[in-house]
C-alpha positions as CSV (number, residue, x, y, z in Angstrom):
1,M,0.0,0.0,0.0
2,L,1.4,3.4,-1.0
3,P,1.3,6.2,1.6
4,S,-1.2,8.9,0.8
5,V,0.3,12.3,-0.2
6,G,-0.9,15.8,-0.8
7,E,-3.3,18.1,1.1
8,S,-5.6,15.2,2.1
9,S,-2.8,13.3,3.8
10,E,-2.0,13.9,7.4
11,D,1.7,12.8,7.1
12,H,2.9,16.4,6.9
13,L,1.2,17.1,10.3
14,Y,2.9,14.1,11.9
15,V,6.3,15.4,10.7
16,K,5.5,18.9,12.0
17,S,4.6,17.4,15.4
18,A,7.7,15.3,15.7
19,M,10.1,18.0,14.4
20,S,8.5,20.7,16.6
21,R,9.3,18.6,19.7
22,S,12.8,17.7,18.7
23,P,14.4,21.2,18.8
24,L,12.6,21.9,22.1
25,E,14.5,18.9,23.6
26,F,17.7,20.9,23.0
27,G,16.2,24.2,24.2
28,R,15.6,25.6,20.8
29,A,12.4,26.9,19.1
30,A,11.4,26.4,15.5
31,R,9.0,28.1,13.2
32,V,7.1,25.6,11.0
33,A,5.6,26.4,7.6
34,F,3.8,24.5,4.9
35,P,4.6,26.1,1.6
36,P,2.6,25.2,-1.5
37,P,1.7,22.7,-2.6
38,I,0.3,21.8,0.8
39,G,1.3,18.3,1.9
40,S,4.5,18.2,-0.2
41,L,6.8,20.4,1.9
42,V,7.5,21.2,5.5
43,D,9.9,24.0,6.4
44,F,11.5,24.5,9.8
45,D,13.4,27.7,10.6
46,L,15.4,27.5,13.8
47,E,16.0,30.7,15.8
48,D,19.7,30.7,14.9
49,G,19.0,31.0,11.2
50,L,19.4,27.3,10.4
51,S,16.6,26.0,8.0
52,L,15.5,22.5,7.2
53,R,13.1,21.5,4.4
54,I,11.4,18.1,4.3
55,H,10.1,16.8,1.0
56,M,7.1,14.6,1.6
57,D,6.8,13.5,-2.0
58,A,8.3,14.1,-5.4
59,V,6.0,16.9,-6.5
60,V,8.7,19.5,-5.7
61,Q,12.3,18.6,-6.7
62,P,15.1,19.4,-4.2
63,D,17.6,22.1,-5.2
């Protein structure tokens, strides 16, 4: 069975939840964003300027 992707999938919300907790364990906060297309990307911006982008599917190709 293939995982569901896109806006109707909740996978991006699970990633947000897990990744939002992880930086806090090290005393850091992160801003989380879902750029379009919703469900394909999750962006995390840490307070020190470090950024992380998670690709949930192949809709948007990595740079």
